[in-house]
C-alpha positions in Angstrom: -189.8 -19.1 -157.0 -187.3 -21.2 -154.8 -188.3 -25.0 -154.4 -187.2 -27.7 -152.2 -187.2 -31.0 -154.0 -186.5 -34.5 -152.5 -186.7 -38.0 -154.2 -185.0 -36.8 -157.4 -183.0 -39.9 -158.2 -186.0 -42.0 -158.7 -188.3 -42.7 -161.8 -191.0 -40.0 -160.9 -189.0 -37.7 -159.0 -186.2 -37.2 -161.7 -188.9 -36.2 -164.2 -190.4 -33.7 -161.3 -186.8 -32.2 -161.4 -186.5 -32.1 -165.2 -190.2 -30.4 -165.4 -188.8 -27.7 -162.4 -185.6 -27.2 -164.3 -187.5 -26.0 -167.6 -190.2 -24.0 -165.8 -188.8 -20.4 -166.1 -190.7 -19.0 -163.2 -188.7 -21.5 -160.9 -185.3 -19.7 -160.3 -183.8 -22.0 -157.6 -184.1 -25.8 -156.9 -182.7 -27.2 -153.7 -182.5 -30.8 -154.2 -182.1 -32.9 -151.1 -180.8 -36.4 -152.1 -178.9 -39.4 -150.7 -176.6 -39.6 -153.9 -175.0 -37.5 -156.2 -177.3 -36.2 -159.2 -175.7 -36.6 -162.8 -173.2 -34.0 -163.8 -175.9 -32.3 -166.2 -178.2 -31.7 -163.5 -175.5 -30.8 -160.7 -174.0 -28.1 -163.1 -177.4 -26.4 -163.8 -177.2 -22.9 -162.2 -180.6 -23.3 -160.9 -179.9 -26.7 -158.9 -178.5 -26.8 -155.5 -177.6 -30.3 -154.5 -177.5 -31.1 -150.8 -176.3 -34.7 -150.1 -178.5 -35.9 -147.0 -177.2 -38.9 -144.8 -180.2 -38.6 -142.5 -183.7 -37.0 -143.4 -184.5 -36.5 -139.7 -181.7 -34.0 -139.2 -181.0 -31.0 -140.7 -177.8 -28.9 -140.0 -177.8 -25.0 -139.8 -176.1 -25.1 -143.1 -178.9 -27.2 -144.8 -181.5 -24.9 -143.1 -180.0 -21.7 -144.7 -180.0 -23.4 -148.0 -183.5 -24.0 -147.8 -184.6 -20.7 -146.2 -186.8 -18.6 -148.5 -188.4 -21.5 -150.5 -191.9 -21.0 -151.3 -192.7 -24.7 -152.3 -191.4 -28.1 -151.3 -192.1 -31.4 -153.3 -191.5 -34.2 -151.0 
């Protein structure tokens, strides 16, 4: 399952991300974030980090990265 996740740098969001990374049925996590994630998270092959400056505007590249997701945790 592919999941889109936002808010991962906060207290609750970082735990949601940790749980998603541990779940074997979640194979891909697209993280939309304002700032870089820690190296250990960024280097996880399941995680694709997308730095967003404006959450009201999504480029075609970002839309392609999110395509096919079965869930979104905002």
